[in-house]
C-alpha positions in Angstrom: -173.1 -18.2 -66.3 -172.6 -21.1 -63.9 -169.8 -20.9 -61.3 -167.3 -23.3 -63.3 -168.3 -21.2 -66.5 -167.4 -17.9 -64.6 -164.1 -19.3 -63.7 -163.0 -20.4 -67.0 -164.2 -17.4 -68.2 -161.8 -15.7 -66.2 -159.3 -17.6 -66.2 -159.7 -17.3 -70.2 -159.5 -13.5 -70.6 -156.1 -13.6 -68.5 -154.0 -16.4 -70.2 -155.9 -17.3 -73.5 -155.9 -20.7 -72.9 -159.4 -21.0 -74.6 -157.9 -19.8 -77.8 -154.9 -21.8 -78.0 -157.0 -25.2 -76.9 -159.1 -24.8 -79.3 -156.6 -23.9 -81.8 -154.9 -26.8 -81.5 -157.9 -28.9 -80.9 -158.8 -28.9 -84.5 -155.4 -30.3 -85.6 -155.5 -34.0 -86.7 -152.3 -36.5 -85.3 -151.3 -39.0 -87.4 -152.1 -42.8 -86.4 -149.2 -45.3 -86.9 -147.7 -47.3 -83.8 -144.1 -45.9 -84.3 -145.8 -43.0 -83.3 -146.2 -44.6 -79.9 -142.0 -44.5 -79.0 -142.1 -41.1 -78.2 -145.0 -41.7 -75.8 -143.4 -44.1 -74.0 -140.9 -41.4 -73.2 -142.6 -39.3 -72.2 -145.0 -41.5 -69.9 -141.7 -43.3 -68.9 -140.5 -39.8 -67.7 -143.5 -39.2 -66.0 -143.4 -42.4 -63.9 -139.3 -41.2 -63.1 -140.5 -38.3 -61.7 -143.4 -39.5 -59.3 -141.1 -42.5 -57.9 -138.2 -40.1 -57.5 -140.1 -37.7 -55.8 -141.4 -40.6 -53.2 -137.7 -41.8 -52.6 -136.4 -37.9 -51.9 -138.9 -38.4 -48.8 -136.7 -41.5 -47.4 -133.0 -41.2 -49.0 -130.3 -39.3 -47.4 -127.5 -38.7 -49.6 -124.5 -38.5 -47.2 -121.7 -40.4 -46.7 -121.5 -40.2 -43.3 -120.6 -43.6 -41.7 -122.8 -45.1 -39.5 -124.3 -48.5 -38.2 -126.6 -50.6 -39.8 -129.4 -51.8 -37.5 -132.3 -52.4 -39.7 -134.6 -55.3 -41.0 -132.1 -57.2 -43.0 -130.2 -59.7 -40.3 -126.9 -60.4 -42.7 -125.5 -56.7 -42.0 -126.4 -55.6 -39.0 -123.6 -54.4 -37.0 -122.1 -53.7 -40.6 -120.4 -49.8 -40.9 -122.7 -48.1 -44.3 -123.0 -44.8 -45.3 -126.3 -42.9 -44.2 -126.6 -43.3 -48.6 -126.5 -46.9 -48.1 -128.3 -46.9 -44.6 -131.5 -44.9 -45.9 -131.5 -47.2 -49.4 -131.9 -50.3 -47.0 -134.8 -48.3 -45.0 -136.8 -48.0 -48.2 -136.5 -51.5 -49.0 -137.1 -53.2 -46.1 -139.1 -50.6 -43.3 -140.7 -48.1 -45.5 -144.3 -49.9 -47.2 -144.2 -50.1 -50.8 -140.4 -48.4 -50.8 -138.4 -52.0 -52.5 -142.1 -51.7 -54.9 -141.2 -47.5 -55.9 -137.3 -48.2 -55.9 -137.6 -50.7 -58.5 -140.4 -49.3 -60.8 -138.2 -46.0 -60.6 -134.9 -48.4 -62.2 -136.7 -50.1 -64.7 -138.5 -46.7 -65.3 -134.9 -46.1 -66.3 -134.4 -48.5 -68.1 -137.7 -48.2 -70.5 -137.0 -44.5 -70.6 -133.5 -44.6 -72.4 -134.5 -47.3 -74.3 -137.7 -45.8 -75.9 -135.6 -42.7 -76.5 -133.2 -44.5 -78.2 -135.9 -46.8 -80.0 -137.8 -43.4 -80.9 -134.1 -41.8 -82.5 -133.7 -45.0 -84.4 -137.4 -44.5 -86.2 -137.0 -41.0 -86.6 -133.0 -41.6 -88.0 -134.3 -44.6 -90.3 -137.8 -42.8 -91.7 -135.5 -39.1 -92.1 -138.1 -37.2 -89.9 -135.1 -35.5 -89.2 -134.9 -33.1 -92.1 -136.2 -29.4 -92.3 -137.6 -28.5 -90.4 -136.9 -30.7 -87.6 -133.2 -30.7 -87.3 -133.8 -28.8 -83.7 -136.1 -31.0 -82.9 -133.5 -33.7 -83.3 -130.7 -32.1 -82.0 -133.2 -32.3 -78.6 -134.2 -36.2 -78.6 -130.3 -36.4 -78.9 -129.1 -34.2 -76.1 -132.3 -35.7 -74.0 -130.8 -39.5 -74.8 -127.2 -38.2 -73.5 -128.4 -36.8 -70.5 -130.6 -39.9 -69.8 -127.8 -41.9 -69.7 -125.9 -39.4 -67.3 -129.3 -39.6 -65.4 -129.0 -43.0 -64.9 -125.7 -43.0 -64.2 -125.5 -40.7 -61.1 -129.0 -42.8 -60.2 -127.2 -46.1 -60.3 -124.7 -44.3 -57.9 -126.0 -43.3 -55.0 -127.1 -46.2 -53.1 -123.2 -46.6 -52.2 -123.5 -50.4 -52.8 -120.2 -52.4 -54.0 -121.6 -52.3 -57.1 -121.7 -49.0 -58.4 -118.4 -48.3 -56.3 -117.2 -50.5 -58.2 -118.5 -48.7 -61.9 -117.2 -45.6 -60.2 -114.0 -46.7 -59.8 -114.1 -47.5 -63.9 -115.6 -44.1 -64.6 -112.9 -42.6 -62.2 -110.4 -44.3 -64.6 -111.5 -43.3 -67.5 -111.7 -39.3 -66.6 -108.3 -39.5 -65.3 -107.1 -40.7 -68.9 -108.1 -37.5 -69.9 -105.1 -35.6 -70.6 -103.9 -32.4 -68.8 -107.7 -32.1 -67.5 -108.1 -35.5 -66.1 -106.8 -35.0 -62.4 -109.0 -31.7 -62.3 -111.8 -33.2 -63.6 -112.2 -36.1 -61.3 -111.2 -33.9 -58.3 -114.1 -31.4 -59.0 -116.7 -34.1 -59.3 -115.7 -36.7 -55.9 -114.5 -33.7 -54.4 -111.2 -35.0 -53.4 -109.5 -38.4 -54.5 -112.0 -41.1 -55.3 -113.9 -41.8 -53.9 -113.6 -38.7 -51.6 -116.3 -37.6 -48.8 -119.1 -35.8 -51.0 -119.7 -38.0 -53.8 -123.1 -39.0 -53.0 -124.2 -35.5 -52.0 -123.1 -34.5 -55.5 -124.3 -37.0 -57.7 -127.4 -36.3 -55.6 -128.0 -32.8 -56.6 -127.2 -34.1 -60.4 -129.6 -36.6 -60.6 -132.2 -35.3 -58.7 -132.0 -31.2 -59.5 -129.6 -30.8 -62.5 -129.9 -33.2 -64.7 -134.0 -33.0 -64.3 -134.2 -29.8 -65.0 -132.2 -30.1 -68.3 -134.7 -33.0 -69.1 -138.1 -31.1 -68.3 -137.0 -28.2 -70.5 -135.7 -30.2 -73.6 -138.8 -32.0 -73.3 -141.1 -29.1 -73.4 -139.1 -27.4 -76.4 -139.2 -30.7 -78.2 -143.1 -30.9 -77.2 -143.6 -27.1 -78.6 -141.6 -27.4 -81.8 -143.3 -30.3 -82.7 -146.7 -28.8 -82.5 -145.2 -25.5 -84.2 -144.1 -27.8 -87.0 -146.9 -30.5 -86.9 -146.8 -33.8 -87.0 -144.6 -35.9 -90.0 -146.7 -38.5 -91.9 -146.0 -41.8 -93.6 -146.8 -41.4 -97.8 -150.2 -43.0 -98.4 -153.5 -41.7 -100.0 -153.9 -37.7 -99.8 -151.0 -37.5 -98.0 -148.4 -34.8 -99.0 -146.0 -32.1 -97.6 -148.5 -29.7 -96.8 -151.2 -31.3 -95.2 -151.6 -34.0 -92.1 -154.0 -37.1 -92.5 -155.2 -38.9 -89.2 -157.5 -38.8 -85.8 -158.6 -35.5 -84.1 -156.9 -34.4 -81.1 -159.8 -35.8 -79.0 -159.7 -39.4 -80.2 -155.5 -38.4 -79.9 -155.6 -37.5 -76.3 -158.3 -41.0 -75.5 -155.9 -43.0 -76.9 -153.0 -41.6 -75.4 -154.4 -41.7 -71.9 -154.7 -45.2 -72.5 -151.5 -45.9 -73.5 -150.0 -43.7 -70.4 -152.1 -46.3 -68.0 -150.8 -48.8 -70.2 -146.9 -48.2 -69.9 -147.3 -47.4 -66.4 -148.8 -50.5 -65.9 -145.9 -52.1 -67.5 -143.2 -51.0 -65.4 -145.0 -51.8 -62.3 -145.6 -55.5 -63.3 -141.8 -55.2 -64.1 -140.9 -53.8 -60.7 -143.2 -56.3 -59.1 -141.9 -59.7 -60.9 -138.3 -59.3 -61.8 -135.8 -58.3 -58.7 -133.3 -55.4 -60.0 -130.2 -54.2 -57.9 -130.6 -55.9 -54.8 -128.0 -53.6 -52.8 -128.4 -55.9 -49.9 -126.6 -58.7 -51.4 -123.5 -56.1 -52.7 -123.3 -54.6 -49.5 -121.8 -51.4 -48.8 -119.0 -49.7 -51.1 -115.6 -50.6 -49.8 -112.4 -48.9 -51.4 -110.3 -52.5 -51.0 -113.2 -54.8 -52.5 -114.6 -55.1 -56.1 -117.9 -57.0 -56.7 -117.5 -60.1 -59.2 -119.7 -59.9 -62.1 -120.9 -55.9 -62.1 -122.3 -55.0 -65.2 -123.6 -51.4 -66.1 -127.1 -50.7 -67.3 -127.0 -51.9 -70.7 -127.3 -48.2 -71.8 -123.9 -47.9 -70.0 -122.7 -51.2 -71.9 -121.1 -49.8 -74.8 -118.4 -47.8 -72.7 -117.8 -50.5 -70.4 -117.6 -53.2 -73.5 -115.2 -51.0 -75.1 -113.5 -50.8 -71.9 -112.7 -54.5 -71.4 -111.9 -55.3 -74.9 -108.7 -52.7 -75.3 -105.7 -54.0 -74.7 -103.5 -52.4 -71.6 -101.8 -49.9 -74.0 -99.6 -47.3 -72.4 -97.0 -44.3 -73.4 -95.0 -41.6 -72.7 -95.4 -38.2 -74.1 -93.5 -35.1 -73.9 -93.0 -36.3 -70.1 -96.5 -37.7 -69.1 -97.9 -41.2 -69.6 -101.1 -41.6 -71.5 -103.3 -44.2 -70.8 -104.5 -45.4 -74.0 -106.7 -48.5 -72.7 -109.0 -45.6 -71.1 -108.2 -43.0 -73.3 -109.4 -44.7 -76.7 -112.3 -46.3 -75.5 -113.2 -42.9 -74.6 -112.6 -41.2 -77.8 -114.8 -43.7 -79.6 -117.7 -43.7 -77.8 -117.9 -40.3 -78.0 -117.2 -40.1 -81.5 -120.0 -43.3 -81.9 -122.9 -40.5 -80.5 -121.6 -37.2 -82.1 -121.6 -39.1 -85.3 -125.7 -40.0 -84.9 -126.3 -36.3 -83.2 -124.9 -34.5 -86.4 -125.3 -37.0 -89.2 -128.7 -34.8 -90.6 -126.8 -31.6 -90.7 -124.6 -34.4 -93.0 -127.2 -35.2 -95.1 -128.9 -32.5 -95.8 -125.4 -30.3 -96.2 -124.7 -33.4 -99.2 -128.0 -33.1 -100.7 -128.5 -29.3 -101.0 -131.8 -29.8 -100.4 -133.5 -26.6 -98.2 -137.4 -27.5 -98.7 -139.2 -28.8 -96.0 -140.1 -32.3 -95.4 -142.9 -33.5 -93.6 -143.3 -37.0 -95.6 -141.2 -39.8 -93.9 -139.2 -41.9 -96.0 -139.4 -45.4 -96.2 -136.2 -47.0 -95.3 -135.7 -48.9 -98.1 -135.8 -45.8 -100.4 -132.8 -44.8 -98.5 -130.4 -47.7 -98.4 -127.1 -46.4 -97.4 -128.4 -44.4 -94.6 -130.7 -47.1 -93.2 -126.9 -49.4 -93.7 -125.3 -46.9 -91.4 -127.6 -47.1 -89.1 -127.9 -50.4 -88.6 -123.9 -50.8 -88.9 -123.9 -48.3 -85.6 -126.3 -50.7 -83.7 -124.3 -53.5 -84.8 -120.9 -51.6 -82.8 -123.3 -50.9 -80.2 -124.5 -54.6 -79.8 -121.4 -56.2 -80.6 -119.5 -53.6 -77.5 -122.6 -54.4 -75.0 -121.1 -58.0 -75.5 -118.2 -57.3 -74.4 -119.5 -55.1 -71.1 -120.5 -59.2 -70.5 -117.7 -60.7 -71.2 -117.0 -62.9 -67.9 -120.5 -63.6 -67.7 -120.9 -65.1 -71.2 -117.5 -66.9 -70.0 -119.0 -68.6 -67.3 -122.4 -69.3 -68.7 -121.0 -70.9 -71.6 -118.1 -72.8 -70.7 -115.5 -70.9 -72.5 -112.3 -68.8 -71.7 -113.0 -64.9 -71.0 -109.3 -64.0 -73.1 -112.0 -66.2 -76.3 -115.1 -63.8 -75.7 -112.7 -60.9 -75.8 -111.1 -61.6 -79.0 -114.1 -62.3 -80.3 -115.5 -58.8 -79.4 -112.4 -57.1 -80.6 -112.8 -58.6 -84.1 -116.9 -58.5 -83.9 -116.2 -54.7 -83.1 -114.3 -54.4 -86.5 -116.5 -57.2 -88.4 -119.7 -57.0 -88.2 -120.8 -53.5 -88.5 -119.3 -53.6 -92.1 -120.9 -57.1 -92.5 -124.0 -55.2 -91.1 -123.4 -52.3 -93.7 -123.1 -54.6 -96.7 -126.2 -56.7 -95.8 -128.6 -54.0 -95.1 -127.5 -52.1 -98.3 -128.1 -55.2 -100.7 -131.1 -56.1 -98.6 -132.5 -52.5 -99.0 -131.8 -52.6 -102.8 -133.2 -55.5 -103.0 -136.8 -54.7 -101.9 -136.6 -51.4 -104.4 -136.1 -54.0 -107.3 -139.3 -55.7 -105.8 -140.8 -52.6 -105.8 -139.9 -51.5 -109.3 -141.1 -55.3 -110.6 -144.0 -54.6 -108.7 -144.8 -51.2 -109.8 -144.0 -52.6 -113.8 -145.8 -56.0 -113.7 -148.4 -55.8 -110.8 -149.0 -57.9 -108.1 -148.2 -61.9 -108.0 -151.9 -63.6 -107.6 -150.4 -67.3 -107.6 -152.1 -68.4 -110.9 -150.8 -70.2 -113.3 -151.5 -70.0 -117.4 -150.7 -72.0 -120.0 -150.4 -69.9 -123.7 -151.4 -71.3 -126.6 -147.7 -72.3 -127.4 -147.4 -74.2 -124.4 -145.5 -71.6 -122.4 -146.1 -71.3 -118.6 -147.1 -68.4 -116.8 -147.7 -66.3 -113.4 -150.6 -64.2 -114.1 -150.3 -60.6 -112.5 -152.5 -58.1 -110.7 -151.9 -54.8 -111.6 -151.8 -52.3 -108.7 -154.1 -49.9 -107.4 -153.6 -46.3 -106.9 -152.5 -45.8 -103.6 -150.3 -48.7 -103.9 -148.5 -47.2 -106.7 -148.7 -43.9 -105.5 -146.8 -45.4 -101.7 -144.4 -47.3 -104.5 -143.1 -44.2 -106.5 -143.4 -41.0 -104.2 -140.5 -40.6 -103.3 -137.7 -38.3 -104.5 -134.3 -40.0 -105.8 -131.6 -37.4 -105.4 -128.9 -36.8 -107.9 -124.9 -36.9 -106.8 -124.0 -33.5 -106.5 -120.8 -33.0 -108.9 -117.2 -32.3 -108.2 -116.1 -28.6 -107.6 -112.6 -26.8 -107.2 -112.4 -26.5 -103.6 -111.9 -29.0 -101.1 -114.9 -28.4 -99.5 -117.3 -28.7 -102.7 -115.1 -31.9 -103.6 -116.0 -33.4 -99.9 -119.8 -32.6 -100.3 -119.7 -34.4 -103.8 -117.7 -37.7 -102.3 -120.3 -37.6 -99.6 -123.2 -37.1 -102.0 -121.9 -39.5 -104.5 -121.7 -42.5 -101.4 -125.3 -41.9 -100.5 -126.9 -40.9 -103.8 -124.4 -41.8 -106.2 -124.3 -45.5 -108.7 -124.7 -48.4 -106.4 -126.6 -46.6 -104.5 -130.5 -46.5 -105.2 -132.3 -48.6 -107.9 -133.9 -46.0 -110.3 -137.6 -45.9 -109.6 -139.9 -46.5 -112.4 -141.1 -44.2 -114.7 -144.4 -42.4 -116.3 -142.9 -43.8 -119.6 -141.6 -47.0 -118.4 -145.2 -47.8 -117.1 -147.2 -46.5 -120.4 -145.3 -48.8 -122.7 -145.7 -52.3 -120.4 -149.4 -51.0 -120.0 -150.7 -50.6 -123.6 -150.8 -46.6 -123.3 -153.0 -46.6 -120.0 -151.5 -43.6 -117.8 -150.3 -43.3 -114.0 -149.9 -39.9 -112.8 -147.8 -41.6 -109.7 -145.1 -43.6 -111.8 
C-alpha cells in the first residue's frame, strides 16, 4: 500500500468514514432548479462565516470614546466609539477591508432571502409533510436566527443609522407589559443606549447565533440525508424511490454552484455600495438619521410600526403603548402562523403516511393561496417601511402613503388569497380538460355537417401520470367534541366544496376514449 492508502486505511479503521461515504455515494439526488435555493443558503452562509472571521481581526467591539484620526478627512477630530473607529479603519485603511465588509453584508441579505425563498418552495410543494416536520421547524428557526443575526450585525458599527434602528427596537421592547423594562435593561446593560451595547451584540452576533445556526444547519442536512430527498412527480417516481443524478455528479455541480454564488456576492460587493457608515457619522442619542430604513427582512416590523396609529391606553395603572405592542404581536403571530402551518394541515388531513413526492401548487389551492396572502402582507408591510422615501420620490404626502399601506394590509392579503385560489382552481380545470380531451394542436377541421372543430392530441402516459397522480383528500366530518368540530371546519376549508376540482376518474377517461383503459387516471 502506498503512503496515502495507509493513512486512509488507518483513519477508516478508527472512524469508519469509508463505509459511511460509500453508502451515501450510491444515493441519487433529484435534479431540479428549485433545489438550488437550499444550496444558496448553505453557500452564502459559508461566505458569511469566512468574511466574518476576517472582520473580527480588525473590529473592536467597544463603546469607549476615542478621537477619530483615520483616512476619512470629514470626520477627523470627532469623538467616536472604538467600534465606529475600527469600522472606519476596516473601510479605508485595511487592504480589501471595504470589499470584505460589503461582501459580508450582501451575503447576509442573500442568505436571509435564500432561506425565505427555500421555505416558500417547501411550503408551496408540501415538502414539510411527514417525515420532514422537524426539518421544516429547523428551517423556520434558521430564518428567525438569520433575521436576528442580521439585526445584531447591522448595529455593530455604532453609526447613526444603526443607532436610530436600535432606538426603535428599544421602544418596541419597552412596550412589552411587565417585563419590557427588564428586557431592555438586560439587553443594553442599563438605560439605552448603555455602555455595553456593542460588546453584548458582538457576542450574540459572533458567538451565540452562529453556533446555533451551525447546529441547525448540521441537523437539517443530517435529517435530509436520513429521510432522503423529496422529488417532483414524474415518470418512474414514487414514494419509495428517488430518480436523479449520482452523488458524484451532484458534488461536481454543487462545487460549481458554490463558486457561482460566491462570485455573485463579491460582484455585488464590488459594484453596489451598502451601509456607508462614513456618510451617517457616529451615533448620538440626540440625533436621528433621516431616510433610515432597515434591511429588507426587518422591513415587516418597521413597516407595521410606521403605519400604526399612536394609540395608548391605561390598564390597571399602567400605560400600554399599543402603537408598539400591536405591531409586535402581529409580526410575531405572522411568523408563528408560518411555522405552525404544517402541523395544522397534518392534523386536519389525518394523513400519517410518509410523503416523498411533492405537490404541484395548483393541486392545493387553499394552501397556495394562504402562502401568497402571507407574502403579500409581508410586502405591504415592507412598503410601509419606506413610506418617507416613497413620499419624497413620488411627490406625495407621507400621510397618503401611510393610509394606503394601512388599507393595503387588510385588502391586499384577502385579494391575493381570492385571486390565487381562483387561479389554482382554473389551472386544475385546465388539467382536467387536458386529461379528458387531450392537448390542443391548433389544427381546425371541418366536419361533414359544416361544423368547425379543433383537433386534440391525446396525452402520453407520462403526462397523464403527472396530471392525475396527486391524491385529493376528503374533508373530515363533524364530531361531538369542540376539537373535532374545529378540525372538521379546517378540513372543510382546505379540501371541502369549492376548494378543489375533482380530477378525472378512469371511468370518465374510458368513456371519452371508447374503452381504452388508462391506469393513471
